[in-house]
C-alpha positions as a Markdown table, in Angstrom:
| # | Residue | x | y | z |
|---|---|---|---|---|
| 1 | Unk | -2.1 | -15.3 | -2.7 |
| 2 | Unk | -5.8 | -14.5 | -2.9 |
| 3 | Unk | -7.1 | -11.0 | -3.7 |
| 4 | Unk | -9.8 | -9.5 | -1.6 |
| 5 | Unk | -12.7 | -7.5 | -3.0 |
| 6 | Unk | -14.1 | -4.4 | -1.3 |
| 7 | Unk | -17.0 | -3.1 | -3.3 |
| 8 | Unk | -15.4 | -3.1 | -6.8 |
| 9 | Unk | -11.9 | -2.6 | -5.6 |
| 10 | Unk | -9.4 | -5.5 | -5.7 |
| 11 | Unk | -6.7 | -5.6 | -3.1 |
| 12 | Unk | -3.7 | -7.9 | -3.6 |
| 13 | Unk | -0.2 | -8.4 | -4.8 |
| 14 | Unk | -0.9 | -7.4 | -8.4 |
| 15 | Unk | -2.9 | -4.3 | -7.6 |
| 16 | Unk | -2.0 | -0.7 | -6.6 |
| 17 | Unk | -1.6 | 0.0 | -2.9 |
| 18 | Unk | -5.0 | 0.5 | -1.2 |
| 19 | Unk | -4.8 | 3.7 | 0.8 |
| 20 | Unk | -7.1 | 4.1 | 3.8 |
| 21 | Unk | -7.8 | 7.5 | 5.4 |
| 22 | Unk | -8.4 | 6.6 | 9.1 |
| 23 | Unk | -10.9 | 9.3 | 10.2 |
| 24 | Unk | -11.5 | 7.2 | 13.3 |
| 25 | Unk | -12.6 | 9.5 | 16.1 |
| 26 | Unk | -11.3 | 12.7 | 14.5 |
| 27 | Unk | -14.8 | 13.7 | 13.5 |
| 28 | Unk | -15.2 | 14.7 | 17.2 |
| 29 | Unk | -18.9 | 13.5 | 17.1 |
| 30 | Unk | -19.8 | 15.8 | 14.2 |
| 31 | Unk | -21.4 | 14.5 | 11.0 |
| 32 | Unk | -20.4 | 17.8 | 9.3 |
| 33 | Unk | -16.8 | 17.4 | 10.3 |
| 34 | Unk | -16.9 | 13.7 | 9.2 |
| 35 | Unk | -18.1 | 14.8 | 5.8 |
| 36 | Unk | -15.4 | 17.4 | 5.5 |
| 37 | Unk | -12.8 | 14.8 | 6.4 |
| 38 | Unk | -14.2 | 12.5 | 3.7 |
| 39 | Unk | -13.9 | 15.3 | 1.2 |
| 40 | Unk | -10.3 | 15.9 | 2.2 |
| 41 | Unk | -9.5 | 12.2 | 1.8 |
| 42 | Unk | -11.1 | 12.2 | -1.7 |
| 43 | Unk | -9.1 | 15.2 | -2.7 |
| 44 | Unk | -5.9 | 13.6 | -1.4 |
| 45 | Unk | -6.3 | 10.6 | -3.7 |
| 46 | Unk | -7.2 | 8.1 | -0.9 |
| 47 | Unk | -9.2 | 5.0 | -1.8 |
| 48 | Unk | -11.2 | 4.4 | 1.4 |
| 49 | Unk | -12.3 | 6.2 | 4.6 |
| 50 | Unk | -12.5 | 4.4 | 7.9 |
| 51 | Unk | -14.4 | 5.1 | 11.1 |
| 52 | Unk | -14.7 | 3.3 | 14.5 |
| 53 | Unk | -17.7 | 1.8 | 16.2 |
| 54 | Unk | -17.9 | 0.8 | 19.8 |
| 55 | Unk | -20.7 | -0.4 | 22.1 |
| 56 | Unk | -19.7 | 2.0 | 24.9 |
| 57 | Unk | -21.7 | 0.3 | 27.7 |
| 58 | Unk | -19.7 | -2.9 | 27.1 |
| 59 | Unk | -16.4 | -1.3 | 26.4 |
| 60 | Unk | -14.9 | -1.5 | 30.0 |
| 61 | Unk | -15.9 | -2.1 | 33.5 |
| 62 | Unk | -18.1 | 0.5 | 35.2 |
| 63 | Unk | -15.3 | 1.8 | 37.4 |
| 64 | Unk | -13.3 | 2.7 | 34.2 |
| 65 | Unk | -16.3 | 4.0 | 32.3 |
| 66 | Unk | -17.5 | 6.3 | 35.1 |
| 67 | Unk | -14.2 | 7.5 | 36.3 |
| 68 | Unk | -13.6 | 11.2 | 35.9 |
| 69 | Unk | -11.6 | 11.9 | 32.7 |
| 70 | Unk | -10.3 | 15.5 | 32.4 |
| 71 | Unk | -8.7 | 15.1 | 29.0 |
| 72 | Unk | -11.5 | 16.5 | 26.8 |
| 73 | Unk | -14.0 | 18.5 | 28.9 |
| 74 | Unk | -15.6 | 19.6 | 25.6 |
| 75 | Unk | -16.7 | 16.0 | 25.1 |
| 76 | Unk | -17.8 | 15.1 | 28.7 |
| 77 | Unk | -16.8 | 14.6 | 32.3 |
| 78 | Unk | -16.2 | 10.9 | 32.4 |
| 79 | Unk | -14.6 | 8.3 | 30.1 |
| 80 | Unk | -18.2 | 7.1 | 29.3 |
| 81 | Unk | -19.3 | 10.6 | 28.4 |
| 82 | Unk | -16.3 | 11.1 | 26.1 |
| 83 | Unk | -16.8 | 7.8 | 24.3 |
| 84 | Unk | -20.6 | 8.4 | 23.9 |
| 85 | Unk | -19.9 | 11.8 | 22.5 |
| 86 | Unk | -17.8 | 10.2 | 19.7 |
| 87 | Unk | -20.4 | 7.7 | 18.6 |
| 88 | Unk | -22.9 | 8.0 | 15.7 |
| 89 | Unk | -26.3 | 6.4 | 15.5 |
| 90 | Unk | -27.5 | 4.5 | 12.4 |
| 91 | Unk | -29.1 | 7.6 | 10.8 |
| 92 | Unk | -25.9 | 9.5 | 11.1 |
| 93 | Unk | -23.8 | 6.7 | 9.8 |
| 94 | Unk | -26.1 | 6.4 | 6.7 |
| 95 | Unk | -25.5 | 10.1 | 6.1 |
| 96 | Unk | -21.8 | 9.5 | 6.3 |
| 97 | Unk | -21.8 | 6.4 | 4.1 |
| 98 | Unk | -23.9 | 8.1 | 1.5 |
| 99 | Unk | -21.5 | 11.0 | 1.5 |
| 100 | Unk | -18.5 | 8.7 | 1.1 |
| 101 | Unk | -20.1 | 6.9 | -1.8 |
| 102 | Unk | -21.1 | 10.2 | -3.5 |
| 103 | Unk | -17.4 | 11.0 | -3.5 |
| 104 | Unk | -16.4 | 7.6 | -4.9 |
| 105 | Unk | -14.9 | 6.5 | -1.6 |
| 106 | Unk | -15.2 | 3.0 | 0.0 |
| 107 | Unk | -16.5 | 3.1 | 3.6 |
| 108 | Unk | -15.0 | 0.9 | 6.2 |
| 109 | Unk | -15.4 | 0.8 | 10.0 |
| 110 | Unk | -13.5 | -0.9 | 12.8 |
| 111 | Unk | -15.9 | -3.0 | 14.9 |
| 112 | Unk | -14.6 | -3.1 | 18.5 |
| 113 | Unk | -17.2 | -5.7 | 19.7 |
| 114 | Unk | -19.9 | -8.0 | 18.7 |
| 115 | Unk | -22.8 | -5.5 | 19.2 |
| 116 | Unk | -20.9 | -3.2 | 16.9 |
| 117 | Unk | -20.7 | -5.9 | 14.2 |
| 118 | Unk | -24.5 | -6.4 | 14.5 |
| 119 | Unk | -25.0 | -2.7 | 14.1 |
| 120 | Unk | -22.7 | -2.4 | 11.1 |
| 121 | Unk | -24.4 | -5.4 | 9.4 |
| 122 | Unk | -27.6 | -3.3 | 9.4 |
| 123 | Unk | -25.7 | -0.8 | 7.3 |
| 124 | Unk | -24.6 | -3.4 | 4.8 |
| 125 | Unk | -20.9 | -2.7 | 5.0 |
| 126 | Unk | -18.6 | -4.4 | 2.5 |
| 127 | Unk | -16.0 | -5.6 | 5.0 |
| 128 | Unk | -14.5 | -5.0 | 8.4 |
| 129 | Unk | -11.4 | -3.6 | 10.0 |
| 130 | Unk | -10.3 | -4.9 | 13.4 |
| 131 | Unk | -8.0 | -3.1 | 15.8 |
| 132 | Unk | -4.8 | -4.6 | 17.0 |
| 133 | Unk | -6.1 | -5.4 | 20.5 |
| 134 | Unk | -8.8 | -7.5 | 18.9 |
| 135 | Unk | -6.2 | -10.1 | 17.9 |
| 136 | Unk | -7.0 | -11.8 | 21.3 |
| 137 | Unk | -10.7 | -11.1 | 21.2 |
| 138 | Unk | -11.6 | -14.6 | 19.9 |
| 139 | Unk | -15.4 | -14.3 | 20.1 |
| 140 | Unk | -15.3 | -11.1 | 18.0 |
| 141 | Unk | -13.0 | -12.8 | 15.4 |
| 142 | Unk | -15.4 | -15.9 | 15.3 |
| 143 | Unk | -18.3 | -13.5 | 14.7 |
| 144 | Unk | -16.5 | -11.8 | 11.8 |
| 145 | Unk | -15.3 | -15.1 | 10.4 |
| 146 | Unk | -18.8 | -16.5 | 10.2 |
| 147 | Unk | -20.0 | -13.4 | 8.3 |
| 148 | Unk | -17.3 | -14.2 | 5.8 |
| 149 | Unk | -16.8 | -10.6 | 4.6 |
| 150 | Unk | -13.3 | -9.3 | 4.0 |
| 151 | Unk | -11.4 | -8.6 | 7.2 |
| 152 | Unk | -8.4 | -6.2 | 7.5 |
| 153 | Unk | -6.7 | -7.1 | 10.8 |
| 154 | Unk | -4.1 | -4.9 | 12.5 |
| 155 | Unk | -1.4 | -6.8 | 14.3 |
| 156 | Unk | 0.1 | -4.5 | 16.9 |
| 157 | Unk | 0.7 | -5.5 | 20.6 |
| 158 | Unk | 0.7 | -9.3 | 19.9 |
| 159 | Unk | 3.1 | -12.1 | 19.4 |
| 160 | Unk | 3.0 | -14.6 | 16.5 |
| 161 | Unk | 1.4 | -17.4 | 18.7 |
| 162 | Unk | -1.6 | -15.1 | 19.3 |
| 163 | Unk | -1.7 | -14.0 | 15.7 |
| 164 | Unk | -1.6 | -17.7 | 14.6 |
| 165 | Unk | -4.8 | -18.4 | 16.5 |
| 166 | Unk | -6.5 | -15.3 | 15.1 |
| 167 | Unk | -5.6 | -16.1 | 11.5 |
| 168 | Unk | -6.7 | -19.7 | 12.0 |
| 169 | Unk | -10.1 | -18.6 | 13.2 |
| 170 | Unk | -10.7 | -16.2 | 10.3 |
| 171 | Unk | -9.4 | -18.6 | 7.7 |
| 172 | Unk | -11.4 | -21.5 | 9.1 |
| 173 | Unk | -14.6 | -19.8 | 7.9 |
| 174 | Unk | -13.2 | -18.5 | 4.7 |
| 175 | Unk | -13.1 | -14.8 | 5.6 |
| 176 | Unk | -10.9 | -13.0 | 3.0 |
| 177 | Unk | -8.0 | -11.6 | 5.1 |
| 178 | Unk | -5.4 | -8.9 | 4.9 |
| 179 | Unk | -3.0 | -8.4 | 7.8 |
| 180 | Unk | -1.6 | -4.9 | 8.6 |
| 181 | Unk | 1.8 | -4.6 | 10.3 |
| 182 | Unk | 1.2 | -2.1 | 13.1 |
| 183 | Unk | 3.1 | -0.7 | 16.0 |
| 184 | Unk | 0.7 | 0.5 | 18.7 |
| 185 | Unk | 2.8 | 3.4 | 20.0 |
| 186 | Unk | 1.4 | 6.9 | 19.7 |
| 187 | Unk | 3.4 | 8.3 | 18.1 |
| 188 | Unk | 5.5 | 5.4 | 16.8 |
| 189 | Unk | 9.3 | 5.9 | 17.0 |
| 190 | Unk | 11.4 | 5.1 | 13.9 |
| 191 | Unk | 13.3 | 2.3 | 15.8 |
| 192 | Unk | 10.0 | 0.6 | 16.6 |
| 193 | Unk | 8.9 | 0.3 | 13.0 |
| 194 | Unk | 10.4 | -3.2 | 12.2 |
| 195 | Unk | 9.3 | -3.2 | 8.6 |
| 196 | Unk | 11.0 | -6.5 | 7.9 |
| 197 | Unk | 8.0 | -8.2 | 9.7 |
| 198 | Unk | 6.0 | -7.5 | 6.5 |
| 199 | Unk | 8.0 | -10.3 | 4.8 |
| 200 | Unk | 7.5 | -12.5 | 7.8 |
| 201 | Unk | 3.7 | -12.1 | 7.9 |
| 202 | Unk | 3.4 | -12.6 | 4.1 |
| 203 | Unk | 5.5 | -15.8 | 4.2 |
| 204 | Unk | 4.0 | -17.2 | 7.4 |
| 205 | Unk | 0.3 | -16.7 | 6.6 |
| 206 | Unk | 0.2 | -16.5 | 2.8 |
| 207 | Unk | -2.1 | -13.4 | 2.7 |
| 208 | Unk | -1.8 | -9.9 | 1.5 |
| 209 | Unk | 0.0 | -7.7 | 4.0 |
| 210 | Unk | -0.2 | -3.9 | 4.6 |
| 211 | Unk | 0.9 | -1.3 | 7.1 |
| 212 | Unk | -1.0 | 0.8 | 9.6 |
| 213 | Unk | 1.3 | 3.6 | 10.7 |
| 214 | Unk | 1.3 | 5.9 | 13.7 |
| 215 | Unk | 4.6 | 7.7 | 13.0 |
| 216 | Unk | 5.1 | 11.4 | 12.6 |
| 217 | Unk | 5.5 | 12.1 | 8.9 |
| 218 | Unk | 5.5 | 9.5 | 6.1 |
| 219 | Unk | 8.9 | 7.9 | 5.8 |
| 220 | Unk | 8.1 | 4.5 | 7.4 |
| 221 | Unk | 4.9 | 4.3 | 5.4 |
| 222 | Unk | 6.7 | 4.9 | 2.1 |
| 223 | Unk | 9.4 | 2.3 | 3.0 |
| 224 | Unk | 6.6 | -0.2 | 3.9 |
| 225 | Unk | 5.2 | 0.2 | 0.4 |
| 226 | Unk | 8.6 | -0.4 | -1.0 |
| 227 | Unk | 8.8 | -3.5 | 1.2 |
| 228 | Unk | 5.6 | -4.8 | -0.3 |
| 229 | Unk | 2.7 | -3.4 | 1.7 |
| 230 | Unk | -0.4 | -3.4 | -0.4 |
| 231 | Unk | -2.6 | -1.6 | 2.1 |
| 232 | Unk | -1.7 | 1.6 | 3.9 |
| 233 | Unk | -3.7 | 3.1 | 6.8 |
| 234 | Unk | -3.0 | 6.5 | 8.2 |
| 235 | Unk | -5.0 | 8.8 | 10.6 |
| 236 | Unk | -6.2 | 12.0 | 9.0 |
| 237 | Unk | -7.3 | 15.3 | 10.6 |
| 238 | Unk | -8.2 | 18.7 | 9.4 |
| 239 | Unk | -6.0 | 20.3 | 12.1 |
| 240 | Unk | -3.5 | 18.6 | 14.4 |
| 241 | Unk | -4.4 | 21.2 | 17.2 |
| 242 | Unk | -8.0 | 20.1 | 17.5 |
| 243 | Unk | -9.2 | 18.5 | 20.7 |
| 244 | Unk | -9.4 | 14.7 | 20.6 |
| 245 | Unk | -7.6 | 11.4 | 20.9 |
| 246 | Unk | -5.7 | 11.1 | 17.6 |
| 247 | Unk | -5.4 | 14.6 | 16.0 |
| 248 | Unk | -1.7 | 15.1 | 17.0 |
| 249 | Unk | -0.4 | 12.0 | 15.3 |
| 250 | Unk | -2.6 | 12.4 | 12.2 |
| 251 | Unk | -1.8 | 13.8 | 8.8 |
| 252 | Unk | -3.4 | 17.0 | 7.7 |
| 253 | Unk | -5.0 | 17.1 | 4.2 |
| 254 | Unk | -1.8 | 18.5 | 2.5 |
| 255 | Unk | 0.3 | 15.9 | 4.2 |
| 256 | Unk | -2.1 | 13.1 | 3.3 |
| 257 | Unk | -2.2 | 14.2 | -0.3 |
| 258 | Unk | 1.6 | 14.4 | -0.4 |
| 259 | Unk | 1.9 | 10.9 | 1.1 |
| 260 | Unk | -0.6 | 9.4 | -1.4 |
| 261 | Unk | 1.3 | 11.0 | -4.3 |
| 262 | Unk | 4.6 | 9.6 | -2.9 |
| 263 | Unk | 3.1 | 6.1 | -2.6 |
| 264 | Unk | 2.1 | 6.2 | -6.3 |
| 265 | Unk | 5.6 | 7.4 | -7.1 |
| 266 | Unk | 7.1 | 4.6 | -5.0 |
| 267 | Unk | 5.0 | 2.1 | -7.0 |
| 268 | Unk | 6.3 | 3.6 | -10.2 |
| 269 | Unk | 9.9 | 3.4 | -8.9 |
| 270 | Unk | 9.4 | -0.3 | -8.0 |
| 271 | Unk | 8.3 | -1.1 | -11.5 |
| 272 | Unk | 7.1 | -4.4 | -12.8 |
| 273 | Unk | 10.1 | -6.6 | -12.1 |
| 274 | Unk | 10.5 | -7.3 | -15.8 |
| 275 | Unk | 13.8 | -6.4 | -17.5 |
| 276 | Unk | 13.5 | -4.1 | -20.6 |
| 277 | Unk | 15.1 | -1.1 | -22.3 |
| 278 | Unk | 13.1 | 2.1 | -22.0 |
| 279 | Unk | 12.8 | 4.6 | -24.8 |
| 280 | Unk | 15.1 | 7.0 | -23.0 |
| 281 | Unk | 17.7 | 4.2 | -22.3 |
| 282 | Unk | 17.6 | 3.3 | -26.0 |
| 283 | Unk | 19.0 | 6.7 | -26.8 |
| 284 | Unk | 21.9 | 6.1 | -24.4 |
| 285 | Unk | 22.3 | 2.5 | -25.6 |
| 286 | Unk | 22.7 | 3.6 | -29.2 |
| 287 | Unk | 25.4 | 6.0 | -28.1 |
| 288 | Unk | 27.5 | 3.8 | -25.8 |
| 289 | Unk | 27.0 | 0.1 | -26.7 |
| 290 | Unk | 29.6 | -1.2 | -29.1 |
| 291 | Unk | 29.1 | -2.5 | -32.6 |
| 292 | Unk | 31.3 | -4.5 | -35.0 |
| 293 | Unk | 33.7 | -2.2 | -36.8 |
| 294 | Unk | 36.4 | -2.7 | -39.5 |
| 295 | Unk | 39.8 | -2.4 | -37.8 |
| 296 | Unk | 41.4 | -1.7 | -41.2 |
| 297 | Unk | 40.6 | -1.5 | -44.8 |
| 298 | Unk | 38.9 | -4.8 | -45.9 |
| 299 | Unk | 39.4 | -5.5 | -49.6 |
| 300 | Unk | 36.4 | -6.7 | -51.6 |
| 301 | Unk | 36.4 | -10.5 | -51.8 |
| 302 | Unk | 38.4 | -10.9 | -48.6 |
| 303 | Unk | 37.1 | -13.5 | -46.1 |
| 304 | Unk | 36.4 | -11.8 | -42.8 |
| 305 | Unk | 38.6 | -12.8 | -39.9 |
| 306 | Unk | 38.5 | -11.6 | -36.3 |
| 307 | Unk | 41.8 | -9.8 | -36.7 |
| 308 | Unk | 40.1 | -7.5 | -39.2 |
| 309 | Unk | 37.5 | -6.4 | -36.7 |
| 310 | Unk | 37.2 | -4.1 | -33.7 |
| 311 | Unk | 34.3 | -3.2 | -31.4 |
| 312 | Unk | 33.4 | 0.5 | -30.9 |
| 313 | Unk | 30.6 | 3.0 | -30.2 |
| 314 | Unk | 28.0 | 3.8 | -31.4 |
| 315 | Unk | 25.7 | 0.8 | -30.8 |
| 316 | Unk | 23.6 | 1.3 | -33.9 |
| 317 | Unk | 25.5 | -1.3 | -36.0 |
| 318 | Unk | 25.8 | -5.1 | -35.7 |
| 319 | Unk | 26.1 | -6.1 | -32.0 |
| 320 | Unk | 29.0 | -8.2 | -30.9 |
| 321 | Unk | 26.6 | -11.1 | -30.4 |
| 322 | Unk | 26.3 | -11.2 | -34.2 |
| 323 | Unk | 30.0 | -11.9 | -34.8 |
| 324 | Unk | 29.4 | -15.5 | -36.0 |
| 325 | Unk | 27.2 | -14.0 | -38.7 |
| 326 | Unk | 30.2 | -12.0 | -39.9 |
| 327 | Unk | 33.2 | -14.3 | -39.6 |
| 328 | Unk | 33.9 | -16.4 | -42.7 |
| 329 | Unk | 31.8 | -14.2 | -44.9 |
| 330 | Unk | 33.4 | -12.3 | -47.8 |
| 331 | Unk | 33.3 | -8.5 | -48.3 |
| 332 | Unk | 31.2 | -7.6 | -51.4 |
| 333 | Unk | 33.3 | -4.5 | -51.9 |
| 334 | Unk | 36.1 | -2.5 | -50.2 |
| 335 | Unk | 35.1 | -1.6 | -46.7 |
| 336 | Unk | 37.0 | 1.5 | -45.3 |
| 337 | Unk | 38.7 | 1.3 | -42.0 |
| 338 | Unk | 36.6 | 2.3 | -38.9 |
| 339 | Unk | 33.3 | 1.5 | -40.6 |
| 340 | Unk | 30.2 | 0.0 | -38.9 |
| 341 | Unk | 29.6 | -3.3 | -40.6 |
| 342 | Unk | 26.2 | -4.4 | -41.9 |
| 343 | Unk | 25.1 | -7.7 | -43.2 |
| 344 | Unk | 24.4 | -6.3 | -46.7 |
| 345 | Unk | 28.2 | -5.6 | -47.0 |
| 346 | Unk | 28.9 | -9.4 | -46.8 |
| 347 | Unk | 28.1 | -12.5 | -48.8 |
| 348 | Unk | 28.8 | -16.2 | -48.8 |
């Protein structure tokens, strides 16, 4: 399974989980708020911050764009007004990208359409995120595939046949690919999580798989990491009560920090897959494993027979697996009953 490289960070099966703080639209159209969110992500131990870019004029038909939308009057009167309020221009994005890099953060952005890809290319982004509904936007996928930068593709709201086609397009041009299991419910209910699909995606497509969560809290995210997710994406906000599309289902800074710490703890708990005895286990092993012990007094010169032996704690003597090194040897001297045997007591 091939790693992907975002700036200097490798993402793949043998690397730590890559944690994305999805700022998305939670900047509310403010560069200053975007920068504060970047700072919060950096302080939380997140690897990457992600934004969203749309060409609003081409987002929907005019009847939809110009329909009254009373949800966020602070942002505008129509759906078009609201969406335009939440967009940044190139100058603003450069400020945001520079701020992210100054904090040691990788910058990613979801491109919702081809004009947004062209826009982001002028900013020299290191890769792309695509939204779940873009699985069926084949022209967009072809555009990204031809650029051949890494693509992280969310997979909500689609069936495997649709995903097969999307993956084929991206792979045909050699675009490095990560798939994110995603449930496009806001918020996502526990019974919708279906984390076993992580295994299905990995086996079916032979790529690194991650998880984009919309649940309240962190349990499904942590279980996804335990299931093998190597990328995690979660929405972040400074305050769930703020006005906007995604604040309510986002993690506040303390929650994000707690989740990032728990992800690292899950990785430690998962371990390497190798079997070994830890230093702390060795203390217990020495106490409770059995060693070869004299079952009675063994006279010097006697040939050792199994009937002369017993197997008891502690485990600091000869292990039972060494019994063939003991049987048939002669005792150099009298060995008291209930004594741990050592090879220097024996000869012959």
